[in-house]
Backbone atoms as SQL, in Angstrom:
CREATE TABLE atoms (id INTEGER PRIMARY KEY, chain TEXT, resi INTEGER, resn TEXT, atom TEXT, x REAL, y REAL, z REAL);
INSERT INTO atoms VALUES
  (1, 'A', 1, 'UNK', 'N', 0.825, -1.184, 0.000),
  (2, 'A', 1, 'UNK', 'CA', 0.000, 0.000, 0.000),
  (3, 'A', 1, 'UNK', 'C', 0.869, 1.248, 0.000),
  (4, 'A', 2, 'UNK', 'N', 1.994, 1.174, 0.689),
  (5, 'A', 2, 'UNK', 'CA', 2.899, 2.319, 0.700),
  (6, 'A', 2, 'UNK', 'C', 3.425, 2.584, -0.706),
  (7, 'A', 3, 'UNK', 'N', 3.605, 1.517, -1.495),
  (8, 'A', 3, 'UNK', 'CA', 4.061, 1.697, -2.873),
  (9, 'A', 3, 'UNK', 'C', 3.025, 2.436, -3.703),
  (10, 'A', 4, 'UNK', 'N', 1.728, 2.123, -3.495),
  (11, 'A', 4, 'UNK', 'CA', 0.674, 2.807, -4.233),
  (12, 'A', 4, 'UNK', 'C', 0.620, 4.283, -3.879),
  (13, 'A', 5, 'UNK', 'N', 0.727, 4.592, -2.587),
  (14, 'A', 5, 'UNK', 'CA', 0.704, 5.987, -2.153),
  (15, 'A', 5, 'UNK', 'C', 1.917, 6.718, -2.706),
  (16, 'A', 6, 'UNK', 'N', 3.094, 6.072, -2.664),
  (17, 'A', 6, 'UNK', 'CA', 4.296, 6.696, -3.215),
  (18, 'A', 6, 'UNK', 'C', 4.187, 6.933, -4.706),
  (19, 'A', 7, 'UNK', 'N', 3.613, 5.970, -5.426),
  (20, 'A', 7, 'UNK', 'CA', 3.415, 6.129, -6.868),
  (21, 'A', 7, 'UNK', 'C', 2.445, 7.271, -7.161),
  (22, 'A', 8, 'UNK', 'N', 1.371, 7.366, -6.374),
  (23, 'A', 8, 'UNK', 'CA', 0.401, 8.438, -6.569),
  (24, 'A', 8, 'UNK', 'C', 1.026, 9.798, -6.274),
  (25, 'A', 9, 'UNK', 'N', 1.820, 9.878, -5.208),
  (26, 'A', 9, 'UNK', 'CA', 2.454, 11.145, -4.866),
  (27, 'A', 9, 'UNK', 'C', 3.475, 11.555, -5.926),
  (28, 'A', 10, 'UNK', 'N', 4.191, 10.575, -6.496),
  (29, 'A', 10, 'UNK', 'CA', 5.138, 10.873, -7.564),
  (30, 'A', 10, 'UNK', 'C', 4.395, 11.378, -8.794),
  (31, 'A', 11, 'UNK', 'N', 3.246, 10.773, -9.097),
  (32, 'A', 11, 'UNK', 'CA', 2.441, 11.201, -10.233),
  (33, 'A', 11, 'UNK', 'C', 1.915, 12.613, -10.012),
  (34, 'A', 12, 'UNK', 'N', 1.444, 12.895, -8.791),
  (35, 'A', 12, 'UNK', 'CA', 0.921, 14.229, -8.485),
  (36, 'A', 12, 'UNK', 'C', 2.019, 15.282, -8.500),
  (37, 'A', 13, 'UNK', 'N', 3.222, 14.930, -8.087),
  (38, 'A', 13, 'UNK', 'CA', 4.309, 15.907, -8.058),
  (39, 'A', 13, 'UNK', 'C', 4.860, 16.189, -9.452),
  (40, 'A', 14, 'UNK', 'N', 4.489, 15.392, -10.436),
  (41, 'A', 14, 'UNK', 'CA', 4.981, 15.618, -11.790),
  (42, 'A', 14, 'UNK', 'C', 4.229, 16.737, -12.508),
  (43, 'A', 15, 'UNK', 'N', 3.135, 17.243, -11.920),
  (44, 'A', 15, 'UNK', 'CA', 2.405, 18.356, -12.507),
  (45, 'A', 15, 'UNK', 'C', 3.036, 19.660, -12.033),
  (46, 'A', 16, 'UNK', 'N', 3.791, 20.373, -12.890),
  (47, 'A', 16, 'UNK', 'CA', 4.494, 21.572, -12.429),
  (48, 'A', 16, 'UNK', 'C', 3.570, 22.776, -12.224),
  (49, 'A', 17, 'UNK', 'N', 2.379, 22.776, -12.790),
  (50, 'A', 17, 'UNK', 'CA', 1.502, 23.932, -12.695),
  (51, 'A', 17, 'UNK', 'C', 0.787, 24.032, -11.357),
  (52, 'A', 18, 'UNK', 'N', 0.779, 22.967, -10.590),
  (53, 'A', 18, 'UNK', 'CA', 0.040, 22.953, -9.341),
  (54, 'A', 18, 'UNK', 'C', 1.014, 22.854, -8.188),
  (55, 'A', 19, 'UNK', 'N', 0.919, 23.806, -7.265),
  (56, 'A', 19, 'UNK', 'CA', 1.714, 23.740, -6.052),
  (57, 'A', 19, 'UNK', 'C', 0.854, 23.093, -4.980),
  (58, 'A', 20, 'UNK', 'N', 1.105, 21.821, -4.694),
  (59, 'A', 20, 'UNK', 'CA', 0.248, 21.049, -3.797),
  (60, 'A', 20, 'UNK', 'C', 0.386, 21.481, -2.349),
  (61, 'A', 21, 'UNK', 'N', 1.453, 22.180, -2.007),
  (62, 'A', 21, 'UNK', 'CA', 1.647, 22.609, -0.626),
  (63, 'A', 21, 'UNK', 'C', 1.199, 24.047, -0.378),
  (64, 'A', 22, 'UNK', 'N', 0.826, 24.774, -1.414),
  (65, 'A', 22, 'UNK', 'CA', 0.395, 26.162, -1.247),
  (66, 'A', 22, 'UNK', 'C', -0.985, 26.213, -0.607),
  (67, 'A', 23, 'UNK', 'N', -1.177, 27.228, 0.228),
  (68, 'A', 23, 'UNK', 'CA', -2.466, 27.416, 0.877),
  (69, 'A', 23, 'UNK', 'C', -3.094, 28.695, 0.350),
  (70, 'A', 24, 'UNK', 'N', -4.359, 28.625, -0.009),
  (71, 'A', 24, 'UNK', 'CA', -5.060, 29.776, -0.547),
  (72, 'A', 24, 'UNK', 'C', -6.558, 29.549, -0.416),
  (73, 'A', 25, 'UNK', 'N', -7.298, 30.619, -0.577),
  (74, 'A', 25, 'UNK', 'CA', -8.746, 30.487, -0.585),
  (75, 'A', 25, 'UNK', 'C', -9.178, 29.931, -1.939),
  (76, 'A', 26, 'UNK', 'N', -10.320, 29.254, -2.018),
  (77, 'A', 26, 'UNK', 'CA', -10.750, 28.680, -3.301),
  (78, 'A', 26, 'UNK', 'C', -10.995, 29.770, -4.348),
  (79, 'A', 27, 'UNK', 'N', -10.669, 29.449, -5.585),
  (80, 'A', 27, 'UNK', 'CA', -10.870, 30.377, -6.704),
  (81, 'A', 27, 'UNK', 'C', -11.761, 29.699, -7.739),
  (82, 'A', 28, 'UNK', 'N', -12.302, 30.497, -8.655),
  (83, 'A', 28, 'UNK', 'CA', -13.173, 29.946, -9.687),
  (84, 'A', 28, 'UNK', 'C', -12.422, 29.003, -10.623),
  (85, 'A', 29, 'UNK', 'N', -11.145, 29.211, -10.801),
  (86, 'A', 29, 'UNK', 'CA', -10.345, 28.349, -11.657),
  (87, 'A', 29, 'UNK', 'C', -10.199, 26.936, -11.112),
  (88, 'A', 30, 'UNK', 'N', -10.457, 26.771, -9.810),
  (89, 'A', 30, 'UNK', 'CA', -10.374, 25.435, -9.220),
  (90, 'A', 30, 'UNK', 'C', -11.462, 24.503, -9.754),
  (91, 'A', 31, 'UNK', 'N', -12.517, 25.067, -10.273),
  (92, 'A', 31, 'UNK', 'CA', -13.615, 24.257, -10.799),
  (93, 'A', 31, 'UNK', 'C', -13.372, 23.791, -12.231),
  (94, 'A', 32, 'UNK', 'N', -12.237, 24.121, -12.807),
  (95, 'A', 32, 'UNK', 'CA', -11.930, 23.717, -14.184),
  (96, 'A', 32, 'UNK', 'C', -11.739, 22.211, -14.303),
  (97, 'A', 33, 'UNK', 'N', -11.428, 21.541, -13.214),
  (98, 'A', 33, 'UNK', 'CA', -11.212, 20.098, -13.254),
  (99, 'A', 33, 'UNK', 'C', -12.536, 19.326, -13.263),
  (100, 'A', 34, 'UNK', 'N', -13.620, 19.969, -12.935),
  (101, 'A', 34, 'UNK', 'CA', -14.912, 19.276, -12.857),
  (102, 'A', 34, 'UNK', 'C', -15.358, 18.639, -14.171),
  (103, 'A', 35, 'UNK', 'N', -15.270, 19.316, -15.319),
  (104, 'A', 35, 'UNK', 'CA', -15.673, 18.638, -16.566),
  (105, 'A', 35, 'UNK', 'C', -14.842, 17.393, -16.870),
  (106, 'A', 36, 'UNK', 'N', -13.578, 17.415, -16.489),
  (107, 'A', 36, 'UNK', 'CA', -12.734, 16.232, -16.696),
  (108, 'A', 36, 'UNK', 'C', -13.238, 15.076, -15.836),
  (109, 'A', 37, 'UNK', 'N', -13.551, 15.361, -14.572),
  (110, 'A', 37, 'UNK', 'CA', -14.049, 14.318, -13.684),
  (111, 'A', 37, 'UNK', 'C', -15.424, 13.824, -14.100),
  (112, 'A', 38, 'UNK', 'N', -16.249, 14.719, -14.625),
  (113, 'A', 38, 'UNK', 'CA', -17.582, 14.325, -15.087),
  (114, 'A', 38, 'UNK', 'C', -17.474, 13.326, -16.234),
  (115, 'A', 39, 'UNK', 'N', -16.496, 13.472, -17.074),
  (116, 'A', 39, 'UNK', 'CA', -16.307, 12.528, -18.179),
  (117, 'A', 39, 'UNK', 'C', -15.500, 11.303, -17.750),
  (118, 'A', 40, 'UNK', 'N', -14.578, 11.477, -16.806),
  (119, 'A', 40, 'UNK', 'CA', -13.659, 10.395, -16.433),
  (120, 'A', 40, 'UNK', 'C', -14.357, 9.262, -15.691),
  (121, 'A', 41, 'UNK', 'N', -15.139, 9.566, -14.669),
  (122, 'A', 41, 'UNK', 'CA', -15.712, 8.505, -13.850),
  (123, 'A', 41, 'UNK', 'C', -16.730, 7.630, -14.577),
  (124, 'A', 42, 'UNK', 'N', -17.651, 8.178, -15.361),
  (125, 'A', 42, 'UNK', 'CA', -18.526, 7.271, -16.115),
  (126, 'A', 42, 'UNK', 'C', -17.778, 6.441, -17.163),
  (127, 'A', 43, 'UNK', 'N', -16.766, 7.029, -17.798),
  (128, 'A', 43, 'UNK', 'CA', -15.983, 6.269, -18.780),
  (129, 'A', 43, 'UNK', 'C', -15.197, 5.158, -18.091),
  (130, 'A', 44, 'UNK', 'N', -14.605, 5.452, -16.952),
  (131, 'A', 44, 'UNK', 'CA', -13.874, 4.435, -16.206),
  (132, 'A', 44, 'UNK', 'C', -14.808, 3.327, -15.743),
  (133, 'A', 45, 'UNK', 'N', -15.986, 3.710, -15.277),
  (134, 'A', 45, 'UNK', 'CA', -16.939, 2.699, -14.823),
  (135, 'A', 45, 'UNK', 'C', -17.375, 1.798, -15.988),
  (136, 'A', 46, 'UNK', 'N', -17.637, 2.389, -17.137),
  (137, 'A', 46, 'UNK', 'CA', -18.039, 1.602, -18.298),
  (138, 'A', 46, 'UNK', 'C', -16.949, 0.607, -18.693),
  (139, 'A', 47, 'UNK', 'N', -15.699, 1.091, -18.766),
  (140, 'A', 47, 'UNK', 'CA', -14.605, 0.221, -19.175),
  (141, 'A', 47, 'UNK', 'C', -14.359, -0.901, -18.167),
  (142, 'A', 48, 'UNK', 'N', -14.348, -0.566, -16.880),
  (143, 'A', 48, 'UNK', 'CA', -14.165, -1.606, -15.865),
  (144, 'A', 48, 'UNK', 'C', -15.333, -2.573, -15.849),
  (145, 'A', 49, 'UNK', 'N', -16.527, -2.045, -15.993),
  (146, 'A', 49, 'UNK', 'CA', -17.732, -2.871, -15.961),
  (147, 'A', 49, 'UNK', 'C', -17.732, -3.871, -17.116),
  (148, 'A', 50, 'UNK', 'N', -17.380, -3.409, -18.289),
  (149, 'A', 50, 'UNK', 'CA', -17.450, -4.236, -19.481),
  (150, 'A', 50, 'UNK', 'C', -16.301, -5.235, -19.576),
  (151, 'A', 51, 'UNK', 'N', -15.080, -4.784, -19.291),
  (152, 'A', 51, 'UNK', 'CA', -13.918, -5.613, -19.578),
  (153, 'A', 51, 'UNK', 'C', -13.286, -6.292, -18.373),
  (154, 'A', 52, 'UNK', 'N', -13.558, -5.819, -17.159),
  (155, 'A', 52, 'UNK', 'CA', -12.927, -6.420, -15.985),
  (156, 'A', 52, 'UNK', 'C', -13.961, -7.102, -15.096),
  (157, 'A', 53, 'UNK', 'N', -14.959, -6.344, -14.660),
  (158, 'A', 53, 'UNK', 'CA', -15.914, -6.882, -13.690),
  (159, 'A', 53, 'UNK', 'C', -16.794, -7.981, -14.272),
  (160, 'A', 54, 'UNK', 'N', -17.167, -7.854, -15.536),
  (161, 'A', 54, 'UNK', 'CA', -17.998, -8.881, -16.175),
  (162, 'A', 54, 'UNK', 'C', -17.259, -10.220, -16.236),
  (163, 'A', 55, 'UNK', 'N', -16.018, -10.183, -16.681),
  (164, 'A', 55, 'UNK', 'CA', -15.218, -11.400, -16.788),
  (165, 'A', 55, 'UNK', 'C', -14.948, -11.983, -15.399),
  (166, 'A', 56, 'UNK', 'N', -14.607, -11.118, -14.461),
  (167, 'A', 56, 'UNK', 'CA', -14.335, -11.570, -13.099),
  (168, 'A', 56, 'UNK', 'C', -15.582, -12.159, -12.447),
  (169, 'A', 57, 'UNK', 'N', -16.728, -11.541, -12.662),
  (170, 'A', 57, 'UNK', 'CA', -17.977, -12.047, -12.082),
  (171, 'A', 57, 'UNK', 'C', -18.333, -13.410, -12.660),
  (172, 'A', 58, 'UNK', 'N', -18.194, -13.577, -13.951),
  (173, 'A', 58, 'UNK', 'CA', -18.493, -14.875, -14.551),
  (174, 'A', 58, 'UNK', 'C', -17.551, -15.958, -14.024),
  (175, 'A', 59, 'UNK', 'N', -16.288, -15.621, -13.884),
  (176, 'A', 59, 'UNK', 'CA', -15.308, -16.596, -13.423),
  (177, 'A', 59, 'UNK', 'C', -15.545, -16.954, -11.953),
  (178, 'A', 60, 'UNK', 'N', -15.820, -15.957, -11.112),
  (179, 'A', 60, 'UNK', 'CA', -15.983, -16.203, -9.676),
  (180, 'A', 60, 'UNK', 'C', -17.322, -16.864, -9.375),
  (181, 'A', 61, 'UNK', 'N', -18.394, -16.377, -9.996),
  (182, 'A', 61, 'UNK', 'CA', -19.731, -16.880, -9.662),
  (183, 'A', 61, 'UNK', 'C', -20.066, -18.210, -10.321),
  (184, 'A', 62, 'UNK', 'N', -19.610, -18.420, -11.548),
  (185, 'A', 62, 'UNK', 'CA', -20.068, -19.579, -12.307),
  (186, 'A', 62, 'UNK', 'C', -18.968, -20.566, -12.665),
  (187, 'A', 63, 'UNK', 'N', -17.730, -20.293, -12.304),
  (188, 'A', 63, 'UNK', 'CA', -16.649, -21.238, -12.539),
  (189, 'A', 63, 'UNK', 'C', -16.130, -21.230, -13.967),
  (190, 'A', 64, 'UNK', 'N', -15.403, -22.288, -14.322),
  (191, 'A', 64, 'UNK', 'CA', -14.756, -22.341, -15.639),
  (192, 'A', 64, 'UNK', 'C', -15.736, -22.547, -16.775),
  (193, 'A', 65, 'UNK', 'N', -16.851, -23.215, -16.547),
  (194, 'A', 65, 'UNK', 'CA', -17.817, -23.453, -17.616),
  (195, 'A', 65, 'UNK', 'C', -18.859, -22.362, -17.732),
  (196, 'A', 66, 'UNK', 'N', -18.482, -21.133, -17.455),
  (197, 'A', 66, 'UNK', 'CA', -19.458, -20.041, -17.447),
  (198, 'A', 66, 'UNK', 'C', -20.012, -19.717, -18.818),
  (199, 'A', 67, 'UNK', 'N', -19.333, -20.056, -19.898),
  (200, 'A', 67, 'UNK', 'CA', -19.838, -19.770, -21.243),
  (201, 'A', 67, 'UNK', 'C', -20.935, -20.744, -21.665),
  (202, 'A', 68, 'UNK', 'N', -20.978, -21.933, -21.063),
  (203, 'A', 68, 'UNK', 'CA', -21.929, -22.956, -21.469),
  (204, 'A', 68, 'UNK', 'C', -23.259, -22.863, -20.740),
  (205, 'A', 69, 'UNK', 'N', -23.318, -22.074, -19.681),
  (206, 'A', 69, 'UNK', 'CA', -24.553, -21.971, -18.906),
  (207, 'A', 69, 'UNK', 'C', -25.587, -21.137, -19.640),
  (208, 'A', 70, 'UNK', 'N', -26.843, -21.487, -19.451),
  (209, 'A', 70, 'UNK', 'CA', -27.927, -20.721, -20.067),
  (210, 'A', 70, 'UNK', 'C', -28.081, -19.394, -19.339),
  (211, 'A', 71, 'UNK', 'N', -28.431, -18.369, -20.114),
  (212, 'A', 71, 'UNK', 'CA', -28.614, -17.051, -19.512),
  (213, 'A', 71, 'UNK', 'C', -30.021, -16.964, -18.927),
  (214, 'A', 72, 'UNK', 'N', -30.074, -16.791, -17.637),
  (215, 'A', 72, 'UNK', 'CA', -31.348, -16.668, -16.958),
  (216, 'A', 72, 'UNK', 'C', -31.411, -15.318, -16.273),
  (217, 'A', 73, 'UNK', 'N', -32.621, -14.980, -15.829),
  (218, 'A', 73, 'UNK', 'CA', -32.809, -13.704, -15.152),
  (219, 'A', 73, 'UNK', 'C', -32.061, -13.677, -13.823),
  (220, 'A', 74, 'UNK', 'N', -32.070, -14.793, -13.129),
  (221, 'A', 74, 'UNK', 'CA', -31.363, -14.873, -11.839),
  (222, 'A', 74, 'UNK', 'C', -29.853, -14.708, -12.033),
  (223, 'A', 75, 'UNK', 'N', -29.335, -15.295, -13.087),
  (224, 'A', 75, 'UNK', 'CA', -27.899, -15.184, -13.379),
  (225, 'A', 75, 'UNK', 'C', -27.528, -13.738, -13.692),
  (226, 'A', 76, 'UNK', 'N', -28.362, -13.053, -14.465),
  (227, 'A', 76, 'UNK', 'CA', -28.115, -11.649, -14.804),
  (228, 'A', 76, 'UNK', 'C', -28.150, -10.780, -13.554),
  (229, 'A', 77, 'UNK', 'N', -29.059, -11.073, -12.623),
  (230, 'A', 77, 'UNK', 'CA', -29.130, -10.300, -11.380),
  (231, 'A', 77, 'UNK', 'C', -27.865, -10.469, -10.548),
  (232, 'A', 78, 'UNK', 'N', -27.344, -11.702, -10.490),
  (233, 'A', 78, 'UNK', 'CA', -26.115, -11.950, -9.744),
  (234, 'A', 78, 'UNK', 'C', -24.931, -11.212, -10.374),
  (235, 'A', 79, 'UNK', 'N', -24.868, -11.233, -11.697),
  (236, 'A', 79, 'UNK', 'CA', -23.792, -10.527, -12.391),
  (237, 'A', 79, 'UNK', 'C', -23.860, -9.026, -12.123),
  (238, 'A', 80, 'UNK', 'N', -25.049, -8.462, -12.220),
  (239, 'A', 80, 'UNK', 'CA', -25.199, -7.027, -11.988),
  (240, 'A', 80, 'UNK', 'C', -24.852, -6.646, -10.552),
  (241, 'A', 81, 'UNK', 'N', -25.252, -7.471, -9.609),
  (242, 'A', 81, 'UNK', 'CA', -24.948, -7.195, -8.212),
  (243, 'A', 81, 'UNK', 'C', -23.441, -7.265, -7.966),
  (244, 'A', 82, 'UNK', 'N', -22.767, -8.254, -8.534),
  (245, 'A', 82, 'UNK', 'CA', -21.320, -8.372, -8.396),
  (246, 'A', 82, 'UNK', 'C', -20.616, -7.167, -9.013),
  (247, 'A', 83, 'UNK', 'N', -21.045, -6.759, -10.215),
  (248, 'A', 83, 'UNK', 'CA', -20.404, -5.631, -10.887),
  (249, 'A', 83, 'UNK', 'C', -20.619, -4.332, -10.119),
  (250, 'A', 84, 'UNK', 'N', -21.815, -4.143, -9.581),
  (251, 'A', 84, 'UNK', 'CA', -22.096, -2.936, -8.791),
  (252, 'A', 84, 'UNK', 'C', -21.255, -2.910, -7.514),
  (253, 'A', 85, 'UNK', 'N', -21.148, -4.032, -6.843),
  (254, 'A', 85, 'UNK', 'CA', -20.334, -4.103, -5.629),
  (255, 'A', 85, 'UNK', 'C', -18.855, -3.897, -5.945),
  (256, 'A', 86, 'UNK', 'N', -18.398, -4.411, -7.063),
  (257, 'A', 86, 'UNK', 'CA', -17.001, -4.227, -7.463),
  (258, 'A', 86, 'UNK', 'C', -16.710, -2.759, -7.755),
  (259, 'A', 87, 'UNK', 'N', -17.643, -2.086, -8.424),
  (260, 'A', 87, 'UNK', 'CA', -17.444, -0.663, -8.708),
  (261, 'A', 87, 'UNK', 'C', -17.406, 0.135, -7.417),
  (262, 'A', 88, 'UNK', 'N', -18.291, -0.153, -6.480),
  (263, 'A', 88, 'UNK', 'CA', -18.285, 0.566, -5.198),
  (264, 'A', 88, 'UNK', 'C', -16.964, 0.351, -4.469),
  (265, 'A', 89, 'UNK', 'N', -16.453, -0.883, -4.502),
  (266, 'A', 89, 'UNK', 'CA', -15.179, -1.171, -3.859),
  (267, 'A', 89, 'UNK', 'C', -14.053, -0.355, -4.490),
  (268, 'A', 90, 'UNK', 'N', -13.963, -0.341, -5.809),
  (269, 'A', 90, 'UNK', 'CA', -12.900, 0.396, -6.492),
  (270, 'A', 90, 'UNK', 'C', -13.021, 1.891, -6.238),
  (271, 'A', 91, 'UNK', 'N', -14.244, 2.414, -6.305),
  (272, 'A', 91, 'UNK', 'CA', -14.457, 3.845, -6.104),
  (273, 'A', 91, 'UNK', 'C', -14.074, 4.265, -4.691),
  (274, 'A', 92, 'UNK', 'N', -14.554, 3.544, -3.697),
  (275, 'A', 92, 'UNK', 'CA', -14.278, 3.921, -2.312),
  (276, 'A', 92, 'UNK', 'C', -12.811, 3.677, -1.940),
  (277, 'A', 93, 'UNK', 'N', -12.196, 2.655, -2.487),
  (278, 'A', 93, 'UNK', 'CA', -10.779, 2.428, -2.245),
  (279, 'A', 93, 'UNK', 'C', -9.939, 3.565, -2.833),
  (280, 'A', 94, 'UNK', 'N', -10.255, 3.990, -4.042),
  (281, 'A', 94, 'UNK', 'CA', -9.495, 5.086, -4.649),
  (282, 'A', 94, 'UNK', 'C', -9.723, 6.395, -3.894),
  (283, 'A', 95, 'UNK', 'N', -10.939, 6.636, -3.410),
  (284, 'A', 95, 'UNK', 'CA', -11.205, 7.842, -2.622),
  (285, 'A', 95, 'UNK', 'C', -10.431, 7.815, -1.311),
  (286, 'A', 96, 'UNK', 'N', -10.364, 6.665, -0.678),
  (287, 'A', 96, 'UNK', 'CA', -9.621, 6.544, 0.580),
  (288, 'A', 96, 'UNK', 'C', -8.128, 6.726, 0.360),
  (289, 'A', 97, 'UNK', 'N', -7.580, 6.144, -0.705),
  (290, 'A', 97, 'UNK', 'CA', -6.161, 6.326, -1.009),
  (291, 'A', 97, 'UNK', 'C', -5.841, 7.784, -1.325),
  (292, 'A', 98, 'UNK', 'N', -6.724, 8.466, -2.028),
  (293, 'A', 98, 'UNK', 'CA', -6.518, 9.883, -2.314),
  (294, 'A', 98, 'UNK', 'C', -6.550, 10.699, -1.032),
  (295, 'A', 99, 'UNK', 'N', -7.502, 10.404, -0.149),
  (296, 'A', 99, 'UNK', 'CA', -7.593, 11.134, 1.120),
  (297, 'A', 99, 'UNK', 'C', -6.353, 10.895, 1.980),
  (298, 'A', 100, 'UNK', 'N', -5.894, 9.660, 2.051),
  (299, 'A', 100, 'UNK', 'CA', -4.704, 9.374, 2.850),
  (300, 'A', 100, 'UNK', 'C', -3.452, 10.010, 2.256),
  (301, 'A', 101, 'UNK', 'N', -3.320, 9.973, 0.946),
  (302, 'A', 101, 'UNK', 'CA', -2.126, 10.541, 0.329),
  (303, 'A', 101, 'UNK', 'C', -2.096, 12.061, 0.430),
  (304, 'A', 102, 'UNK', 'N', -3.254, 12.705, 0.443),
  (305, 'A', 102, 'UNK', 'CA', -3.260, 14.165, 0.526),
  (306, 'A', 102, 'UNK', 'C', -3.160, 14.675, 1.955),
  (307, 'A', 103, 'UNK', 'N', -3.454, 13.848, 2.951),
  (308, 'A', 103, 'UNK', 'CA', -3.398, 14.303, 4.338),
  (309, 'A', 103, 'UNK', 'C', -2.250, 13.697, 5.132),
  (310, 'A', 104, 'UNK', 'N', -1.461, 12.838, 4.537),
  (311, 'A', 104, 'UNK', 'CA', -0.432, 12.119, 5.268),
  (312, 'A', 104, 'UNK', 'C', 0.626, 13.043, 5.857),
  (313, 'A', 105, 'UNK', 'N', 1.030, 14.070, 5.155),
  (314, 'A', 105, 'UNK', 'CA', 2.099, 14.961, 5.620),
  (315, 'A', 105, 'UNK', 'C', 1.596, 16.132, 6.442),
  (316, 'A', 106, 'UNK', 'N', 0.323, 16.181, 6.748),
  (317, 'A', 106, 'UNK', 'CA', -0.221, 17.262, 7.556),
  (318, 'A', 106, 'UNK', 'C', 0.114, 17.041, 9.033),
  (319, 'A', 107, 'UNK', 'N', 0.312, 18.132, 9.796),
  (320, 'A', 107, 'UNK', 'CA', 0.643, 17.947, 11.211),
  (321, 'A', 107, 'UNK', 'C', -0.503, 17.352, 12.021),
  (322, 'A', 108, 'UNK', 'N', -1.739, 17.578, 11.598),
  (323, 'A', 108, 'UNK', 'CA', -2.883, 17.058, 12.349),
  (324, 'A', 108, 'UNK', 'C', -3.213, 15.612, 12.001),
  (325, 'A', 109, 'UNK', 'N', -2.453, 15.001, 11.098),
  (326, 'A', 109, 'UNK', 'CA', -2.699, 13.603, 10.753),
  (327, 'A', 109, 'UNK', 'C', -2.407, 12.692, 11.937),
  (328, 'A', 110, 'UNK', 'N', -1.389, 13.021, 12.706),
  (329, 'A', 110, 'UNK', 'CA', -1.047, 12.216, 13.879),
  (330, 'A', 110, 'UNK', 'C', -1.330, 12.931, 15.191),
  (331, 'A', 111, 'UNK', 'N', -1.486, 14.248, 15.165),
  (332, 'A', 111, 'UNK', 'CA', -1.751, 15.014, 16.373),
  (333, 'A', 111, 'UNK', 'C', -3.037, 15.811, 16.164),
  (334, 'A', 112, 'UNK', 'N', -4.127, 15.348, 16.723),
  (335, 'A', 112, 'UNK', 'CA', -5.421, 15.987, 16.463),
  (336, 'A', 112, 'UNK', 'C', -5.567, 17.336, 17.150),
  (337, 'A', 113, 'UNK', 'N', -4.684, 17.680, 18.052),
  (338, 'A', 113, 'UNK', 'CA', -4.738, 19.021, 18.656),
  (339, 'A', 113, 'UNK', 'C', -4.430, 20.091, 17.613),
  (340, 'A', 114, 'UNK', 'N', -3.687, 19.729, 16.591),
  (341, 'A', 114, 'UNK', 'CA', -3.342, 20.671, 15.514),
  (342, 'A', 114, 'UNK', 'C', -4.471, 20.833, 14.504),
  (343, 'A', 115, 'UNK', 'N', -5.536, 20.081, 14.645),
  (344, 'A', 115, 'UNK', 'CA', -6.599, 20.113, 13.641),
  (345, 'A', 115, 'UNK', 'C', -7.266, 21.481, 13.545),
  (346, 'A', 116, 'UNK', 'N', -7.481, 22.149, 14.656),
  (347, 'A', 116, 'UNK', 'CA', -8.221, 23.411, 14.650),
  (348, 'A', 116, 'UNK', 'C', -7.308, 24.618, 14.520),
  (349, 'A', 117, 'UNK', 'N', -6.008, 24.414, 14.524),
  (350, 'A', 117, 'UNK', 'CA', -5.063, 25.504, 14.388),
  (351, 'A', 117, 'UNK', 'C', -4.586, 25.541, 12.946),
  (352, 'A', 118, 'UNK', 'N', -4.756, 26.682, 12.322),
  (353, 'A', 118, 'UNK', 'CA', -4.383, 26.803, 10.919),
  (354, 'A', 118, 'UNK', 'C', -2.925, 27.136, 10.742),
  (355, 'A', 119, 'UNK', 'N', -2.510, 27.428, 9.524),
  (356, 'A', 119, 'UNK', 'CA', -1.138, 27.849, 9.296),
  (357, 'A', 119, 'UNK', 'C', -0.913, 29.222, 9.919),
  (358, 'A', 120, 'UNK', 'N', 0.190, 29.366, 10.595),
  (359, 'A', 120, 'UNK', 'CA', 0.461, 30.642, 11.258),
  (360, 'A', 120, 'UNK', 'C', -0.460, 30.827, 12.451),
  (361, 'A', 121, 'UNK', 'N', -1.087, 31.999, 12.525),
  (362, 'A', 121, 'UNK', 'CA', -1.984, 32.285, 13.643),
  (363, 'A', 121, 'UNK', 'C', -3.459, 32.232, 13.239),
  (364, 'A', 122, 'UNK', 'N', -3.771, 31.602, 12.110),
  (365, 'A', 122, 'UNK', 'CA', -5.162, 31.457, 11.701),
  (366, 'A', 122, 'UNK', 'C', -5.847, 30.375, 12.529),
  (367, 'A', 123, 'UNK', 'N', -7.045, 30.663, 12.975),
  (368, 'A', 123, 'UNK', 'CA', -7.829, 29.694, 13.728),
  (369, 'A', 123, 'UNK', 'C', -9.113, 29.410, 12.974),
  (370, 'A', 124, 'UNK', 'N', -9.729, 28.284, 13.291),
  (371, 'A', 124, 'UNK', 'CA', -10.985, 27.921, 12.666),
  (372, 'A', 124, 'UNK', 'C', -12.025, 28.964, 13.002),
  (373, 'A', 125, 'UNK', 'N', -12.863, 29.402, 12.086),
  (374, 'A', 125, 'UNK', 'CA', -13.193, 28.940, 10.742),
  (375, 'A', 125, 'UNK', 'C', -12.511, 29.728, 9.635),
  (376, 'A', 126, 'UNK', 'N', -11.530, 30.534, 9.941),
  (377, 'A', 126, 'UNK', 'CA', -10.881, 31.382, 8.936),
  (378, 'A', 126, 'UNK', 'C', -9.601, 30.771, 8.380),
  (379, 'A', 127, 'UNK', 'N', -9.597, 29.456, 8.186),
  (380, 'A', 127, 'UNK', 'CA', -8.411, 28.796, 7.676),
  (381, 'A', 127, 'UNK', 'C', -8.412, 28.780, 6.149),
  (382, 'A', 128, 'UNK', 'N', -7.228, 28.760, 5.582),
  (383, 'A', 128, 'UNK', 'CA', -7.085, 28.592, 4.137),
  (384, 'A', 128, 'UNK', 'C', -7.168, 27.113, 3.801),
  (385, 'A', 129, 'UNK', 'N', -7.418, 26.809, 2.532),
  (386, 'A', 129, 'UNK', 'CA', -7.431, 25.418, 2.100),
  (387, 'A', 129, 'UNK', 'C', -6.262, 25.178, 1.171),
  (388, 'A', 130, 'UNK', 'N', -5.913, 23.913, 1.002),
  (389, 'A', 130, 'UNK', 'CA', -4.828, 23.553, 0.080),
  (390, 'A', 130, 'UNK', 'C', -5.429, 23.085, -1.215);
């Protein structure tokens, strides 16, 4: 898991236009990434659903002879449930890894007394965001 976090941090540090350690108030330009995410997540879900989760569900649920079985309504329901659960697992795992990688170097990650104290002499609720 440490390798995944390190790989993600290396990937994030390769973007020279973004200073990940800078603190500032939110700006309208921060919303420019939203159209990319709106297109990325449904496309990723479609690709994983079609090419990974479908094959994995057939192999796990029905064994090696999964191509010879008749297609029934019950079988389709099991496949859909497996694919939906797999997508939720991947989505929530990636969200958790992103949250851990972005908060790991913060002082309040291990010391919760620092949570309400901002950078410098800023106190909650007038803190800047990263």
